Phi, psi and omega in degrees: 000151182301316181303320181297315176303315180304321181286328174297314184284337177300346180295329182290330177291308180302330177293329174306335187253009181075022184248164178260142176271210178279342174055050177212159185241350185248163181289141178291157172281151182296145178054029175231083188301149174243107181236129176234188187305312184247350182215148184217158177217133180219116184252138191248321184081004176228161184253044176219175181246113182259174180293337178290318178298315172305326182286344173267317193288313186299311179297326185289317182295314177300325182297324185267333186242000185290141177279355180277351181301000000 
């Protein structure tokens, strides 16, 4: 899928800023989030937002937007 390729190639841009990308070359499995320090990828395989999605998104958002950091 194209969006999976974009997250793989984004690593080059992150490297320009001294950050690590996802460091992978293959497409992620459905419902198997790949989360690293500054970037994440989550493919769901459905066209709605499920409880599982929120359980992935919220911790990632808290990691990056929490005032406690």
